[in-house]
C-alpha positions as CSV (number, residue, x, y, z in Angstrom):
1,M,111.3,162.3,73.0
2,P,113.8,160.4,75.2
3,D,116.5,162.6,73.8
4,E,114.7,165.8,74.9
5,K,114.2,164.4,78.4
6,L,117.9,163.5,78.6
7,R,119.0,166.9,77.4
8,K,116.7,168.6,79.9
9,Q,118.0,166.5,82.8
10,S,121.6,167.0,81.7
11,G,121.0,170.8,81.5
12,D,119.4,170.8,85.0
13,Y,122.3,168.9,86.5
14,L,124.9,171.1,84.9
15,A,123.0,174.2,86.1
16,T,123.0,172.8,89.6
17,I,126.7,172.1,89.4
18,E,127.3,175.6,88.1
19,V,125.4,177.2,90.9
20,G,127.3,175.1,93.4
21,I,130.7,176.0,92.0
22,L,129.7,179.7,91.9
23,T,128.5,179.5,95.5
24,I,131.8,178.0,96.6
25,L,133.6,180.7,94.7
26,A,131.5,183.4,96.4
27,V,132.4,182.0,99.8
28,L,136.1,181.9,99.0
29,I,136.1,185.4,97.6
30,S,134.2,186.6,100.7
31,L,136.7,185.0,103.0
32,T,139.6,186.5,101.0
33,A,138.0,190.0,101.3
34,L,137.5,189.5,105.1
35,V,141.1,188.5,105.5
36,A,142.3,191.5,103.5
37,I,140.2,193.8,105.6
38,A,141.5,192.3,108.8
39,R,145.1,192.5,107.5
40,S,144.7,196.2,106.5
41,G,143.0,197.0,109.8
42,K,145.8,195.4,111.7
43,L,148.4,197.2,109.6
44,L,146.6,200.5,110.2
45,W,146.3,199.9,113.9
46,D,150.0,199.1,114.2
47,T,150.8,202.2,112.3
48,L,148.6,204.4,114.6
49,H,150.3,202.9,117.6
50,Q,153.7,203.7,116.3
51,W,152.8,207.1,114.8
52,M,155.3,209.0,116.8
53,I,158.1,206.6,115.9
54,V,157.5,205.9,112.3
55,S,156.1,208.4,109.8
56,D,156.3,206.1,106.7
57,S,154.0,206.8,103.8
58,L,154.6,203.4,102.4
59,V,152.6,201.8,105.3
60,I,149.6,204.0,104.4
61,L,150.1,203.0,100.8
62,R,150.0,199.3,101.7
63,V,146.8,199.9,103.7
64,L,145.2,201.7,100.7
65,D,146.4,199.0,98.4
66,Q,144.8,196.3,100.6
67,L,141.5,198.2,100.7
68,L,141.4,198.6,97.0
69,I,142.0,194.9,96.6
70,V,139.0,194.4,98.9
71,L,137.0,196.7,96.7
72,M,138.0,194.7,93.6
73,L,137.0,191.4,95.4
74,V,133.6,192.9,96.3
75,E,133.0,193.8,92.7
76,I,133.9,190.3,91.6
77,L,131.6,188.9,94.3
78,H,128.9,191.1,92.9
79,T,129.5,189.6,89.5
80,V,129.3,186.1,90.9
81,R,126.0,187.0,92.7
82,I,124.5,188.3,89.4
83,S,125.7,185.1,87.6
84,I,124.0,182.9,90.2
85,R,120.8,184.8,90.0
86,S,120.5,185.3,86.2
87,H,122.7,182.6,84.8
88,T,124.3,185.3,82.6
89,L,127.7,186.9,82.6
90,V,127.6,190.7,83.1
91,T,130.4,192.8,81.6
92,E,130.2,196.0,83.6
93,P,131.6,194.6,86.9
94,F,134.7,193.4,85.1
95,L,135.3,196.8,83.6
96,V,134.9,198.3,87.1
97,V,137.4,195.9,88.5
98,G,139.8,196.8,85.7
99,L,139.2,200.5,86.5
100,I,139.9,200.0,90.2
101,A,143.0,197.9,89.5
102,S,144.3,200.7,87.2
103,I,143.8,203.4,89.8
104,R,145.4,201.2,92.4
105,R,148.5,200.8,90.2
106,I,148.6,204.5,89.5
107,L,148.7,205.1,93.3
108,V,151.5,202.6,93.8
109,I,153.6,204.0,90.9
110,T,153.1,207.6,92.1
111,L,154.2,206.8,95.7
112,E,157.2,204.7,94.5
113,A,158.3,207.5,92.2
114,A,158.0,210.0,95.1
115,T,160.2,207.8,97.3
116,L,162.6,207.3,94.4
117,T,163.2,211.0,94.1
118,K,163.3,211.6,97.8
119,D,166.5,211.3,99.9
120,G,168.7,212.2,97.0
121,K,168.7,208.7,95.5
122,W,168.6,210.1,92.0
123,S,171.1,208.2,89.9
124,G,171.3,206.8,86.3
125,D,169.4,203.7,87.3
126,G,166.8,205.8,89.2
127,A,166.3,208.0,86.2
128,S,165.5,205.0,83.9
129,V,163.1,203.6,86.5
130,F,161.4,207.0,86.8
131,H,161.2,207.3,83.0
132,A,159.6,203.8,82.8
133,S,157.2,204.7,85.6
134,M,156.1,207.8,83.7
135,I,155.4,205.8,80.5
136,E,153.4,203.3,82.6
137,L,151.4,206.2,84.2
138,G,150.6,207.5,80.8
139,L,149.4,204.2,79.5
140,L,147.4,203.6,82.6
141,G,145.7,207.0,82.2
142,L,144.7,206.0,78.6
143,L,143.4,202.7,79.9
144,I,141.3,204.5,82.6
145,L,139.8,206.8,79.9
146,A,139.0,203.7,77.7
147,L,137.4,201.9,80.7
148,V,135.3,204.9,81.7
149,F,134.2,205.4,78.1
150,S,133.3,201.6,77.9
151,I,131.3,201.7,81.1
152,T,129.5,204.8,80.0
153,L,128.7,203.4,76.6
154,L,127.6,200.1,78.2
155,R,125.2,201.9,80.5
156,R,123.7,204.0,77.7
157,T,123.2,201.0,75.5
158,S,121.6,198.9,78.3
159,A,119.2,201.8,79.1
160,N,117.8,201.9,75.5
161,P,116.2,198.5,75.5
162,E,114.2,199.4,78.6
163,E,112.9,202.5,76.8
164,D,111.9,200.3,73.9
165,K,109.9,198.0,76.2
166,E,108.0,200.9,77.6
167,G,107.2,202.2,74.1
168,S,108.5,205.7,74.7
169,A,111.5,205.4,72.4
170,S,109.6,203.6,69.6
171,T,106.7,206.1,69.5
172,P,107.7,208.9,67.2
173,K,106.9,212.5,68.3
174,P,104.9,214.5,65.7
175,P,107.1,217.1,63.9
176,R,106.7,220.6,65.0
177,D,105.5,223.0,62.3
178,R,107.6,226.2,62.3
179,N,105.0,228.3,60.6
180,V,102.4,227.9,63.4
181,D,102.4,230.7,65.9
182,V,102.7,229.6,69.5
183,P,101.0,231.9,71.9
184,S,103.2,233.6,74.4
185,A,102.6,233.7,78.1
186,S,101.3,237.2,77.9
187,Q,98.7,236.3,75.3
188,A,97.3,233.4,77.3
């Protein structure tokens, strides 16, 4: 009996420490997201003020890049919130963060490739960088397909246990007899 009491107290202390650490992590992630939003807002504001002087698409890419980072941080914060509430680690938000990161990288590579081929900078070194970028884009496309498939599969499998709890999925439907005439709407 004393062993059980000690295990329960130890478990309670560790759970409290876990919640405390996750709360501190959530605060730090929130602050990081707010700083990234402020930074991208300032960058966008400065770009709008200098719109007539500078028409640089790289600045817009940096703003978009920062906002996608904020979106990733919000997804991680969502995962931390779920972990605090349920004391379980949920897989789907990590897949969503990977999906956002892959899309973010595709946007960066696409714009870098566009600036590489612009202004007549096409050289032997530029061609190899462009070729490597295209290979990376292909691999990222495959990764995005795999992540979307995983998220879809995860959502479908997590929906099935709820149906089993309600009893609708476990109750078999009677087979339909093909030899029985079903009255049509005109006969009824």
